[in-house]
VEXVO-281431 format. One line per field, with one value per residue (C-alpha): residue in one letter; chain; x, y negated, z negated. Coordinates in steps of 0.5 Angstrom, whole numbers. Example, Ala and Ser with C-alpha at 12.3 -4.5 7.8 and 13.67 -1.06 7.14 Angstrom:
VEXVO-281431
res: c(A | S)
chain: c(A | A)
x: c(25 | 27)
y: c(9 | 2)
z: c(-16 | -14)
***
This chain:
VEXVO-281431
res: c(M | R | R | L | L | L | V | A | G | A | L | L | L | T | A | G | C | G | G | G | G | G | I | A | K | P | D | V | H | Y | R | D | F | G | I | N | V | A | K | R | S | A | P | Y | L | T | P | E | N | H | E | D | G | W | G | Q | S | D | C | L | A | C | H | Q | N | F | K | H | T | M | A | T | P | D | M | P | I | D | K | Y | Q | A | L | I | D | K | A | V | E | T | V | G | R | N | N | S | I | L | V | C | S | A | C | H | G | T | N | G | A | T | K | T | G | T | G | Q | P | V | E | R | K | C | L | V | C | H | D | N | F | E | K | L | H | F | Y | R | G | T | S | G | R | K | H | F | H | D | F | N | G | N | G | K | I | D | D | F | D | C | V | V | C | H | W | Q | P | D | M | D | G | I | V | E | P | E | T | D | F | G | E | I | G | G | T | I | K | R | N | S | Q | E | L | C | L | T | C | H | S | N | G | W | G | S | V | V | K | E | P | V | A | D | T | N | G | D | G | K | A | D | T | E | I | T | P | P | E | N | P | P | D | V | A | T | L | W | G | G | N | W | H | G | N | G | S | F | T | S | G | D | R | P | F | K | L | V | D | L | S | G | E | L | L | F | H | T | N | H | A | A | L | E | C | V | D | C | H | N | P | H | G | S | N | N | D | K | L | I | V | E | K | V | G | E | T | L | T | V | V | K | V | V | K | Q | V | D | N | S | A | E | V | K | H | A | L | V | D | P | E | T | T | A | F | F | E | D | L | S | Y | N | G | E | V | N | G | K | D | R | T | Y | N | L | S | N | P | E | D | L | K | A | Y | V | N | L | P | V | K | N | D | D | S | S | V | D | A | N | R | S | T | V | P | S | L | C | A | A | C | H | D | G | T | E | D | Y | S | T | V | N | G | L | G | L | P | I | D | I | K | N | H | N | A | G | D | T | C | V | S | C | H | S | H | G | G | G | T | F)
chain: c(A | A | A | A | A | A | A | A | A | A | A | A | A | A | A | A | A | A | A | A | A | A | A | A | A | A | A | A | A | A | A | A | A | A | A | A | A | A | A | A | A | A | A | A | A | A | A | A | A | A | A | A | A | A | A | A | A | A | A | A | A | A | A | A | A | A | A | A | A | A | A | A | A | A | A | A | A | A | A | A | A | A | A | A | A | A | A | A | A | A | A | A | A | A | A | A | A | A | A | A | A | A | A | A | A | A | A | A | A | A | A | A | A | A | A | A | A | A | A | A | A | A | A | A | A | A | A | A | A | A | A | A | A | A | A | A | A | A | A | A | A | A | A | A | A | A | A | A | A | A | A | A | A | A | A | A | A | A | A | A | A | A | A | A | A | A | A | A | A | A | A | A | A | A | A | A | A | A | A | A | A | A | A | A | A | A | A | A | A | A | A | A | A | A | A | A | A | A | A | A | A | A | A | A | A | A | A | A | A | A | A | A | A | A | A | A | A | A | A | A | A | A | A | A | A | A | A | A | A | A | A | A | A | A | A | A | A | A | A | A | A | A | A | A | A | A | A | A | A | A | A | A | A | A | A | A | A | A | A | A | A | A | A | A | A | A | A | A | A | A | A | A | A | A | A | A | A | A | A | A | A | A | A | A | A | A | A | A | A | A | A | A | A | A | A | A | A | A | A | A | A | A | A | A | A | A | A | A | A | A | A | A | A | A | A | A | A | A | A | A | A | A | A | A | A | A | A | A | A | A | A | A | A | A | A | A | A | A | A | A | A | A | A | A | A | A | A | A | A | A | A | A | A | A | A | A | A | A | A | A | A | A | A | A | A | A | A | A | A | A | A | A | A | A | A | A | A | A | A | A | A | A | A | A | A | A | A | A | A | A | A | A | A | A | A | A | A | A | A | A | A | A | A | A | A | A | A | A | A | A | A | A | A | A)
x: c(-41 | -35 | -34 | -38 | -39 | -37 | -43 | -42 | -35 | -30 | -22 | -17 | -12 | -5 | -1 | 3 | 11 | 14 | 8 | 5 | 11 | 8 | 14 | 12 | 6 | 2 | 6 | 6 | 7 | 3 | -3 | -9 | -14 | -17 | -19 | -14 | -17 | -11 | -7 | 0 | 4 | 11 | 12 | 16 | 21 | 21 | 25 | 20 | 18 | 25 | 29 | 35 | 36 | 35 | 41 | 44 | 45 | 46 | 40 | 42 | 47 | 41 | 35 | 40 | 34 | 28 | 22 | 16 | 9 | 7 | 3 | 0 | -6 | -1 | 4 | 4 | 8 | 14 | 15 | 14 | 20 | 24 | 24 | 26 | 32 | 34 | 34 | 39 | 43 | 44 | 45 | 50 | 48 | 52 | 48 | 41 | 38 | 38 | 32 | 29 | 28 | 24 | 18 | 21 | 24 | 31 | 31 | 35 | 41 | 45 | 51 | 58 | 61 | 56 | 50 | 45 | 40 | 41 | 38 | 31 | 32 | 25 | 28 | 32 | 25 | 20 | 25 | 25 | 17 | 11 | 5 | 0 | 3 | 10 | 14 | 20 | 25 | 22 | 29 | 31 | 25 | 23 | 26 | 20 | 20 | 28 | 27 | 35 | 37 | 42 | 39 | 35 | 29 | 33 | 30 | 31 | 26 | 21 | 21 | 19 | 11 | 11 | 14 | 12 | 8 | 6 | 7 | 0 | -1 | -7 | -6 | -9 | -7 | -8 | -3 | 2 | 2 | 7 | 4 | 7 | 5 | 3 | -4 | -6 | -8 | -15 | -13 | -8 | -11 | -9 | -2 | -1 | -4 | 1 | 6 | 2 | -1 | 1 | 3 | 9 | 13 | 12 | 12 | 20 | 22 | 21 | 23 | 19 | 22 | 22 | 29 | 28 | 21 | 19 | 13 | 16 | 19 | 26 | 30 | 29 | 29 | 33 | 29 | 32 | 25 | 19 | 12 | 8 | 1 | -5 | -9 | -12 | -14 | -17 | -24 | -25 | -26 | -31 | -24 | -23 | -29 | -33 | -39 | -44 | -51 | -54 | -52 | -49 | -43 | -40 | -36 | -35 | -40 | -35 | -37 | -34 | -39 | -45 | -42 | -41 | -34 | -34 | -42 | -45 | -44 | -38 | -34 | -26 | -22 | -16 | -10 | -7 | -12 | -8 | -2 | 3 | 7 | 14 | 16 | 14 | 16 | 11 | 12 | 9 | 8 | 3 | 0 | 3 | -3 | -10 | -12 | -9 | -15 | -20 | -17 | -22 | -22 | -27 | -29 | -28 | -31 | -26 | -25 | -27 | -34 | -33 | -37 | -30 | -29 | -22 | -21 | -17 | -15 | -18 | -15 | -15 | -10 | -12 | -19 | -17 | -17 | -24 | -30 | -35 | -31 | -30 | -31 | -36 | -38 | -36 | -31 | -31 | -24 | -23 | -22 | -25 | -30 | -26 | -32 | -29 | -32 | -28 | -21 | -18 | -21 | -20 | -12 | -12 | -15 | -11 | -5 | -7 | -2 | -2 | 2 | 4 | 10 | 10 | 15 | 11 | 4 | 2 | 6 | 1 | -5 | -3 | -1 | -4 | -12 | -9 | -10 | -17 | -20 | -19 | -25 | -28 | -32 | -34 | -37 | -33 | -26 | -21 | -14 | -8 | -5 | -9 | -16 | -20 | -26 | -27 | -32 | -29 | -26 | -18 | -16 | -19 | -22 | -18 | -12 | -7 | -7 | -5 | -10 | -8 | -9 | -16 | -16 | -12 | -13 | -17 | -17 | -23 | -30 | -29)
y: c(-1 | -2 | 6 | 8 | 14 | 11 | 14 | 12 | 11 | 15 | 15 | 12 | 17 | 15 | 19 | 25 | 25 | 28 | 28 | 34 | 39 | 45 | 43 | 46 | 50 | 46 | 43 | 47 | 42 | 36 | 35 | 34 | 39 | 41 | 34 | 31 | 23 | 21 | 27 | 27 | 22 | 26 | 34 | 36 | 40 | 47 | 53 | 56 | 51 | 49 | 56 | 55 | 47 | 48 | 45 | 41 | 34 | 31 | 31 | 27 | 34 | 37 | 31 | 27 | 23 | 22 | 18 | 17 | 16 | 13 | 7 | 3 | -3 | -8 | -5 | -2 | 4 | 1 | -4 | 3 | 6 | -1 | 0 | 7 | 5 | 0 | 3 | 9 | 4 | 1 | 7 | 10 | 16 | 20 | 19 | 19 | 24 | 19 | 15 | 21 | 24 | 19 | 22 | 29 | 31 | 32 | 39 | 42 | 38 | 36 | 30 | 32 | 36 | 35 | 39 | 34 | 32 | 27 | 21 | 19 | 11 | 7 | 1 | 0 | -1 | -3 | -8 | -11 | -13 | -16 | -12 | -13 | -10 | -10 | -16 | -17 | -17 | -13 | -10 | -17 | -18 | -18 | -11 | -9 | -2 | -1 | 6 | 8 | 2 | -1 | -8 | -8 | -3 | 2 | 8 | 12 | 8 | 9 | 16 | 16 | 15 | 16 | 24 | 25 | 20 | 22 | 15 | 14 | 7 | 9 | 9 | 16 | 16 | 24 | 24 | 19 | 18 | 24 | 28 | 24 | 28 | 34 | 31 | 28 | 21 | 19 | 11 | 7 | 6 | 14 | 13 | 6 | 8 | 15 | 11 | 5 | 8 | 12 | 18 | 14 | 17 | 25 | 23 | 20 | 26 | 30 | 30 | 24 | 23 | 28 | 26 | 32 | 31 | 38 | 36 | 38 | 33 | 34 | 28 | 24 | 17 | 12 | 5 | -1 | -2 | 1 | 0 | -4 | 0 | -3 | 4 | 2 | -4 | -3 | -1 | -6 | -12 | -13 | -12 | -6 | 0 | -5 | -9 | -14 | -15 | -22 | -29 | -33 | -30 | -33 | -29 | -30 | -27 | -22 | -16 | -10 | -7 | -9 | -8 | -13 | -13 | -18 | -18 | -17 | -9 | -8 | -3 | -3 | -7 | -3 | -5 | -7 | -12 | -17 | -14 | -12 | -5 | -6 | -13 | -20 | -26 | -28 | -26 | -20 | -17 | -21 | -21 | -27 | -27 | -28 | -22 | -17 | -18 | -15 | -8 | -3 | 5 | 8 | 15 | 17 | 23 | 28 | 27 | 34 | 33 | 37 | 37 | 35 | 28 | 24 | 17 | 12 | 5 | 0 | -7 | -13 | -9 | -2 | -3 | -2 | 5 | 5 | 4 | -2 | -3 | -11 | -16 | -21 | -28 | -35 | -37 | -44 | -48 | -55 | -58 | -52 | -46 | -39 | -35 | -28 | -24 | -29 | -25 | -32 | -34 | -28 | -28 | -34 | -33 | -27 | -31 | -36 | -37 | -34 | -37 | -35 | -39 | -38 | -43 | -47 | -48 | -54 | -50 | -43 | -47 | -50 | -44 | -38 | -40 | -39 | -32 | -32 | -37 | -31 | -28 | -33 | -39 | -46 | -52 | -58 | -55 | -52 | -49 | -53 | -48 | -45 | -50 | -44 | -46 | -44 | -44 | -48 | -55 | -53 | -59 | -59 | -52 | -49 | -55 | -52 | -45 | -41 | -37 | -31 | -33 | -31 | -28 | -21 | -14 | -13 | -20 | -25 | -26 | -27)
z: c(-10 | -6 | -4 | 0 | 5 | 12 | 16 | 23 | 27 | 28 | 28 | 34 | 33 | 35 | 40 | 36 | 36 | 42 | 47 | 45 | 47 | 42 | 38 | 31 | 28 | 23 | 17 | 11 | 6 | 9 | 4 | 9 | 6 | 12 | 14 | 18 | 18 | 22 | 25 | 22 | 27 | 27 | 26 | 20 | 21 | 17 | 17 | 20 | 26 | 27 | 26 | 31 | 28 | 21 | 17 | 22 | 21 | 28 | 31 | 37 | 39 | 41 | 42 | 47 | 49 | 44 | 46 | 42 | 43 | 36 | 35 | 30 | 31 | 31 | 34 | 41 | 43 | 46 | 40 | 36 | 40 | 40 | 32 | 32 | 37 | 33 | 27 | 30 | 32 | 25 | 22 | 28 | 33 | 29 | 23 | 26 | 22 | 16 | 20 | 23 | 16 | 15 | 18 | 20 | 14 | 12 | 16 | 10 | 12 | 6 | 5 | 7 | 1 | -4 | -3 | -4 | 1 | 6 | 5 | 8 | 10 | 9 | 9 | 15 | 19 | 14 | 11 | 18 | 20 | 16 | 13 | 8 | 1 | 5 | 6 | 11 | 6 | 0 | -1 | -4 | -7 | -15 | -17 | -22 | -19 | -19 | -21 | -21 | -24 | -19 | -18 | -12 | -9 | -5 | -1 | -7 | -10 | -4 | -5 | -12 | -10 | -3 | -3 | 4 | 7 | 14 | 18 | 21 | 19 | 14 | 7 | 5 | -2 | -3 | 3 | 2 | -5 | -9 | -14 | -20 | -27 | -23 | -21 | -13 | -13 | -10 | -10 | -13 | -20 | -21 | -18 | -22 | -29 | -28 | -31 | -33 | -39 | -46 | -41 | -39 | -45 | -42 | -35 | -35 | -38 | -31 | -24 | -21 | -14 | -8 | -5 | 0 | 2 | 0 | -4 | -10 | -15 | -16 | -19 | -25 | -25 | -30 | -29 | -33 | -37 | -39 | -35 | -39 | -41 | -38 | -38 | -45 | -42 | -35 | -37 | -41 | -36 | -30 | -26 | -28 | -29 | -33 | -30 | -32 | -30 | -31 | -30 | -24 | -22 | -16 | -12 | -4 | 0 | 4 | 6 | 10 | 15 | 12 | 4 | 0 | -3 | -9 | -12 | -18 | -20 | -16 | -17 | -20 | -16 | -14 | -17 | -10 | -9 | -15 | -15 | -9 | -12 | -7 | -9 | -10 | -11 | -15 | -22 | -25 | -18 | -16 | -8 | -4 | 1 | 0 | 5 | 0 | -4 | 2 | 0 | -1 | -2 | 3 | 3 | 11 | 15 | 18 | 26 | 27 | 24 | 19 | 12 | 9 | 7 | 4 | 1 | 6 | 3 | 8 | 9 | 15 | 18 | 18 | 21 | 28 | 27 | 25 | 30 | 28 | 22 | 20 | 16 | 15 | 11 | 11 | 6 | 4 | 3 | 2 | 9 | 13 | 13 | 15 | 19 | 17 | 24 | 28 | 29 | 29 | 23 | 19 | 21 | 18 | 12 | 11 | 11 | 6 | 1 | -7 | -11 | -19 | -23 | -31 | -31 | -36 | -38 | -33 | -27 | -29 | -29 | -22 | -18 | -22 | -20 | -12 | -13 | -17 | -12 | -6 | -9 | -13 | -10 | -12 | -9 | -13 | -15 | -11 | -11 | -10 | -7 | -1 | -1 | -4 | -9 | -16 | -20 | -25 | -26 | -26 | -28 | -34 | -37 | -43 | -42 | -45 | -44 | -38 | -35 | -37 | -44 | -43 | -36 | -36 | -37 | -42 | -44 | -45 | -42 | -34)
***
């Protein structure tokens, strides 16, 4: 199974914001269940720990020269600091709370004359760098998760699913996902299927977004269309909760820390293996990079060696947080072989493109298989987009039909 206890290995912790100045009591809203997988990267401001400054919107009136010691696997301290500096410059120093609030909360401040909380500016940073599952320029991509119906992905849309993320570079669902529908999320399925189900009718009637970051939904959403219901189909195929026990199923032999990712009796795939929740130039939010299919859920031990565990989403970028956790296996393409234990080969494999084109049957048949080929191996036939193999004759297999005529949520035999 893909979800296995990570027995060995500690987390490489990033330093907290402020350089250990003893700023605050533990965050009263942060849900770590006593098992702080990666310590909060920033003190979250509350009336108790920020009494003298509570309600103030001009952060730099007191904090004249802020300095951060945060880092991520691919962004050292100096680059992280430069990112924040540029963001503050973009919104203006007098409006710095729009940036600071993304990590530290809104400090009880409100928009002048409205009584509404100040808006946390997420995209001022995130729209400018490339990540798995979050691409540069996401606000200009397809807008399936346009929750306020304004025709774009904006900062409000972020706080519908991410109520109070801790910005530590690790996606810990029960910390970084909101309690939409009143339940704590342990994986991406639990988040996605809250709305992509027959429960949507009740969810949409209640507040969903957490605009002030206090851990409680306070604002309803008005998306331009209802989400498709896939929950009833999720368990009906091998990509969901089903499994198979016999036959030749040519998955690629890729493993993470010795555990196979694609193999007979694999656990349900994460929704984010095939779909990018934020925005994609591919239709139906299909991922754009092969490496996104390597995302897995791991149960990780608490860093203080307590008996508690929690879930984390692991992908090729976040393995830098985990000691002795790496991808292995050889993936054959049309013109070369990728040895995933080699960092350069892994990087090249991760960045292979995935295409999707529903403009016509022929276009669909030519491009969609590039996603399937990320997990399914083959010896003769290759995706025309990324050169990876499939166990079928892409050109002639069921000619006249699109791939998703048979291969979809709950559809057909795989």
